[in-house]
C-alpha positions in Angstrom: 133.8 89.4 135.3 134.1 92.3 132.8 134.7 89.7 130.0 131.4 87.8 130.8 129.4 91.0 130.9 130.8 92.2 127.5 130.0 88.8 125.9 126.4 89.0 127.2 125.9 92.5 125.8 127.3 91.4 122.4 125.0 88.3 122.3 122.0 90.5 123.2 122.7 93.0 120.6 123.3 90.4 117.9 119.7 89.0 118.6 118.2 92.2 117.3 119.3 91.6 113.7 117.6 89.3 111.3 119.4 86.6 109.4 119.5 87.0 105.6 116.6 84.5 105.3 114.5 86.4 107.8 115.4 89.7 106.1 114.2 88.3 102.7 111.0 87.1 104.4 110.3 90.5 106.0 111.0 92.4 102.7 108.9 89.9 100.7 105.9 90.3 103.1 106.3 94.1 102.9 106.5 94.0 99.1 103.4 91.9 99.0 101.5 94.3 101.2 102.7 97.3 99.0 101.6 95.5 95.9 98.1 94.8 97.4 97.8 98.4 98.6 98.7 99.8 95.2 96.5 97.4 93.2 93.7 99.2 91.3 91.4 96.1 91.9 88.4 97.0 94.0 88.3 93.5 95.5 91.7 93.9 97.1 92.3 94.3 100.8 91.4 97.9 101.9 92.8 98.0 105.4 96.5 97.5 106.3 98.5 97.4 109.5 102.1 97.9 110.2 104.1 94.7 109.3 105.6 92.6 112.1 109.3 92.6 112.6 110.2 95.8 110.8 112.8 96.6 113.6 114.6 93.5 112.4 115.5 95.3 109.2 118.0 97.5 111.0 121.4 96.9 109.5 120.1 95.8 106.1 121.8 97.4 103.2 120.2 99.8 100.8 120.9 97.6 97.8 118.9 94.7 99.3 116.0 97.0 100.1 115.9 98.6 96.6 116.1 95.1 95.0 113.2 93.7 97.1 110.7 96.7 97.3 109.0 98.9 94.8 109.9 102.5 94.5 109.0 104.5 97.7 106.1 106.9 97.7 108.3 109.6 99.2 112.1 109.8 99.2 114.4 112.2 100.8 118.1 112.1 99.9 119.5 114.9 102.1 120.5 115.4 104.8 119.9 111.7 105.2 118.4 109.1 102.9 114.8 108.3 104.0 112.3 106.2 102.1 108.6 106.2 103.0 105.9 103.8 101.8 102.2 104.2 102.2 100.2 101.1 103.0 97.0 102.5 101.5 94.9 102.2 98.4 96.2 105.1 96.2 92.7 106.8 96.1 92.5 106.6 99.9 96.0 108.1 100.3 95.1 111.0 98.0 91.8 111.6 99.7 93.7 111.8 103.0 96.2 114.3 101.5 99.1 112.0 102.1 101.7 114.7 101.5 100.4 116.8 104.4 98.9 114.2 106.8 99.5 114.2 110.5 101.3 111.1 111.9 99.8 109.4 114.9 99.9 106.1 116.5 96.3 104.9 115.7 93.8 104.9 112.9 94.3 106.0 109.3 96.8 104.1 107.1 100.3 103.1 107.9 103.4 104.9 106.6 106.6 102.9 106.9 109.8 105.0 106.9 113.2 103.5 106.5 116.2 105.7 107.4 119.6 104.8 106.0 123.0 105.6 107.5 125.9 107.2 105.5 127.2 103.6 105.0 124.0 102.6 103.3 122.4 100.4 106.0 119.0 100.9 107.6 119.6 102.6 110.9 116.0 103.3 111.9 112.5 102.0 111.0 109.2 103.5 111.9 105.6 102.7 111.1 103.1 105.4 112.0 99.5 105.9 110.9 98.5 108.9 108.9 95.1 110.5 109.3 
């Protein structure tokens, strides 16, 4: 009985991680949104939401993220590597005072934060709205 329970837990936990193809798709979609948000063109999309499936990036290596995404808007290296991306038109982010914004779960513009483990894999992902 213990053996079957252990296998079930293992299969459930494996389901939380994305395949390499899914990972590339999630990172590509995120990169596209970041490029749209950072574009100086007035006709570009002005409102963004948290991308779907971000939690599926847990376990993805730093090297894959750095190859797929542009440089983060904010980066912390110590005590733990964290990269944050603003999904906002740069002027809107500056007007909001992005460096000192309050994070909430509604309104404003999304800030995606990727937290990496000491081994270089994403161990936590958050997407909160800044106001």
